[in-house]
C-alpha positions as CSV (number, residue, x, y, z in Angstrom):
1,M,-22.5,-10.8,-1.0
2,A,-21.8,-7.2,-0.5
3,I,-18.3,-6.0,0.4
4,E,-18.2,-4.0,3.6
5,V,-15.4,-1.6,4.6
6,E,-14.6,0.0,7.9
7,T,-11.8,2.4,8.8
8,K,-11.0,3.0,12.5
9,D,-8.1,4.0,14.8
10,C,-5.4,1.3,15.2
11,T,-5.8,1.7,18.9
12,A,-9.3,0.2,18.6
13,L,-8.1,-3.1,17.3
14,S,-8.7,-6.1,19.6
15,D,-6.5,-9.2,20.1
16,A,-9.2,-11.2,18.4
17,E,-8.9,-8.9,15.3
18,F,-5.2,-9.3,15.2
19,E,-5.6,-13.1,15.3
20,E,-8.2,-12.9,12.5
21,M,-5.8,-10.8,10.4
22,A,-2.9,-13.2,11.1
23,D,-5.1,-16.2,10.1
24,M,-5.9,-14.5,6.8
25,C,-2.2,-13.7,6.2
26,A,-1.2,-17.3,6.9
27,E,-2.9,-18.3,3.7
28,G,-0.7,-16.1,1.6
29,P,3.1,-15.6,1.0
30,F,3.5,-13.1,3.8
31,A,2.4,-14.9,6.9
32,Y,2.5,-12.0,9.4
33,E,1.8,-13.2,12.9
34,A,-0.6,-11.5,15.4
35,G,2.3,-10.1,17.5
36,Q,3.9,-8.6,14.5
37,L,0.6,-7.1,13.3
38,S,0.1,-5.6,16.8
39,K,3.5,-4.1,16.8
40,E,3.0,-2.7,13.2
41,A,-0.3,-1.1,14.3
42,E,1.7,1.1,16.7
43,N,3.4,2.7,13.7
44,W,0.2,3.7,12.0
45,V,-2.9,5.8,12.8
46,L,-5.7,4.0,10.9
47,V,-6.6,0.6,9.8
48,T,-9.1,-0.2,7.0
49,Q,-10.7,-3.6,7.1
50,S,-12.8,-5.2,4.3
51,Y,-15.4,-7.9,5.0
52,E,-17.6,-10.1,2.9
53,G,-20.2,-12.3,4.6
54,G,-18.8,-11.3,8.0
55,K,-15.4,-12.7,7.2
56,L,-12.2,-10.6,6.8
57,K,-11.0,-10.4,3.2
58,G,-8.4,-7.7,3.4
59,F,-6.9,-4.9,5.5
60,S,-4.5,-2.0,5.3
61,F,-2.7,0.0,7.9
62,C,-2.4,3.7,6.8
63,T,-2.0,7.2,7.9
64,L,-3.0,10.6,6.4
65,E,-0.3,13.2,7.0
66,R,1.7,15.9,5.4
67,I,5.3,15.3,4.2
68,G,7.1,18.6,3.9
69,G,3.7,20.3,3.7
70,T,2.4,17.9,0.9
71,P,-0.7,15.9,1.8
72,A,-0.1,12.1,1.6
73,V,-1.8,8.8,2.2
74,L,0.8,6.3,3.3
75,V,-0.2,2.6,3.0
76,G,1.7,0.5,5.5
77,L,1.4,-3.2,5.9
78,A,-1.6,-4.4,3.9
79,S,-2.9,-7.8,2.8
80,V,-5.7,-9.0,0.5
81,K,-7.0,-12.6,0.7
82,R,-6.6,-14.5,-2.5
83,S,-10.3,-14.7,-3.3
84,S,-12.2,-14.3,-6.5
85,K,-13.1,-10.8,-5.5
86,R,-9.6,-9.7,-4.4
87,D,-9.3,-6.9,-7.0
88,S,-12.6,-5.5,-5.7
89,I,-11.5,-5.9,-2.1
90,L,-8.4,-3.8,-2.7
91,R,-10.3,-1.2,-4.6
92,A,-12.8,-0.9,-1.8
93,I,-10.0,-0.5,0.8
94,M,-8.3,2.2,-1.3
95,L,-11.6,4.1,-2.0
96,D,-12.3,4.3,1.7
97,Q,-8.8,5.8,2.2
98,F,-9.4,8.2,-0.6
99,R,-12.6,9.4,0.9
100,R,-10.8,10.1,4.1
101,A,-8.1,12.0,2.2
102,L,-10.8,14.1,0.6
103,M,-12.1,15.1,4.0
104,A,-8.7,15.8,5.4
105,F,-7.2,17.6,2.4
106,P,-10.1,19.2,0.4
107,D,-9.1,20.9,-2.9
108,E,-5.5,19.5,-2.6
109,D,-3.5,17.0,-4.7
110,V,-2.5,14.0,-2.5
111,L,0.4,11.7,-2.8
112,V,-0.3,8.0,-2.3
113,G,2.6,5.8,-1.4
114,A,3.2,2.1,-0.6
115,K,5.9,-0.5,-0.5
116,L,5.4,-3.0,-3.3
117,V,6.9,-6.4,-4.1
118,N,5.2,-7.2,-7.4
119,A,3.4,-5.6,-10.3
120,S,0.0,-6.4,-8.7
121,G,0.7,-3.8,-6.1
122,F,0.2,-1.1,-8.7
123,D,-3.5,-2.1,-8.7
124,A,-3.7,0.2,-5.6
125,F,-2.8,3.1,-7.9
126,K,-5.1,2.1,-10.8
127,S,-7.4,5.1,-10.4
128,L,-4.5,7.6,-9.8
129,S,-2.3,9.7,-12.0
130,E,1.4,9.3,-13.0
131,P,2.5,6.2,-11.0
132,I,6.2,6.2,-10.2
133,P,8.2,4.3,-11.2
134,R,6.9,3.3,-14.6
135,P,8.7,1.8,-17.7
136,D,7.9,4.6,-20.2
137,H,9.0,7.4,-17.9
138,K,12.5,8.7,-16.8
139,A,12.0,9.9,-13.2
140,S,12.8,13.5,-12.6
141,G,15.0,14.7,-9.8
142,E,11.9,15.7,-7.8
143,E,10.3,12.3,-8.3
144,R,13.5,10.6,-7.1
145,A,13.5,13.0,-4.1
146,W,10.0,11.9,-3.3
147,G,11.2,8.3,-3.4
148,R,13.8,9.2,-0.8
149,R,11.3,11.0,1.3
150,L,9.0,8.0,1.3
151,A,11.8,5.6,2.1
152,K,12.8,7.7,5.0
153,R,9.2,7.9,6.3
154,F,8.9,4.1,6.0
155,G,12.1,3.8,8.1
156,V,14.5,2.6,5.3
157,P,18.1,3.5,6.1
158,S,19.5,5.8,3.3
159,L,22.3,3.4,2.6
160,R,19.9,0.7,1.6
161,Y,17.8,2.8,-0.8
162,E,18.6,3.0,-4.5
163,D,16.9,6.2,-5.6
164,R,17.1,5.6,-9.4
165,A,15.6,2.2,-9.2
166,F,13.2,3.1,-6.3
167,I,14.3,-0.1,-4.6
168,A,14.9,-0.4,-0.8
169,R,17.1,-3.3,0.0
170,G,16.1,-5.5,2.9
171,D,18.0,-7.0,5.8
172,G,17.0,-10.6,5.3
173,T,13.8,-10.3,7.2
174,M,10.2,-10.2,5.9
175,A,9.2,-6.7,5.0
176,C,5.9,-5.1,5.8
177,V,4.4,-4.5,2.4
178,L,1.2,-4.2,0.4
179,D,0.5,-7.9,-0.3
180,H,-1.8,-8.4,-3.2
181,E,-2.0,-10.7,-6.2
182,A,-4.1,-9.5,-9.1
183,L,-6.8,-11.7,-10.6
184,K,-5.2,-11.3,-14.0
185,P,-1.5,-10.7,-13.5
186,E,-1.0,-11.3,-17.2
187,K,-2.6,-7.9,-17.8
188,F,0.7,-6.2,-16.7
189,S,3.2,-5.5,-19.4
190,D,6.5,-7.3,-19.4
191,D,8.2,-3.9,-18.8
192,V,6.1,-3.3,-15.6
193,V,6.9,-6.8,-14.3
194,A,10.6,-6.3,-15.1
195,Q,10.7,-3.5,-12.6
196,F,10.6,-6.1,-9.9
197,N,13.2,-8.5,-11.4
198,D,15.8,-7.2,-8.9
199,V,13.4,-7.1,-5.9
200,S,13.9,-10.1,-3.7
201,S,11.1,-10.6,-1.3
202,K,13.1,-13.3,0.5
203,N,15.7,-10.6,1.4
204,G,13.0,-8.1,2.4
205,D,13.5,-5.9,-0.7
206,V,10.6,-3.6,-1.7
207,L,9.9,-1.1,-4.5
208,M,8.9,2.3,-3.3
209,G,5.8,3.1,-5.4
210,F,3.7,6.2,-5.4
211,A,1.1,8.1,-7.5
212,W,-0.9,11.3,-7.3
213,A,-4.6,11.7,-6.5
214,M,-5.3,15.0,-8.2
215,A,-7.8,17.2,-6.4
216,E,-10.4,16.9,-9.1
217,E,-9.9,13.1,-9.3
218,L,-10.0,12.8,-5.6
219,E,-13.4,14.5,-5.4
220,K,-14.8,11.9,-7.9
221,L,-13.2,9.0,-6.1
222,G,-14.4,10.2,-2.7
223,S,-18.0,10.9,-3.7
């Protein structure tokens, strides 16, 4: 069956859709309830939903905005059903958001940021350049500054953010994250996985990850 993707304003979501999203989340490790999803939708502009055979397989709240003048795609709470096509579902969701970024920011490089809890989250950045953090790279001062900007935009108190590790410490509650489990998690190197050794999802910790969609790459991705 073909994968169908739709992006619309969060204000257009119905109670039935929130219930459908909650039912899907209940099958995974982050069981967001309909009320929490409804509240989270108030913090974002757009929602991208992916269907297969008329059934919801994944969704992502997001917004396209400028941070200090720099174009950005910010991925809020997102969840992908643990199906055999979950990698393709995530890719379809991200491609739709890239297409919208291309329309909103033509001929500009765009930052893509999300809160991650495991190495699989980096699948969202698979087609992008220079993911941060990464094991073979010592983050520059500007890259650490971007981590702080994203943490602030995501509402993380500065005292709970460790800018050299790109880790935001939680407060003991379940964080709103990009929840995805790769089909082949073994493909990630031990060094990539190790970046999450000190991230406790039970405490609500997240890793602030981001990458760049360069203008020429974005044009290809959005075509």
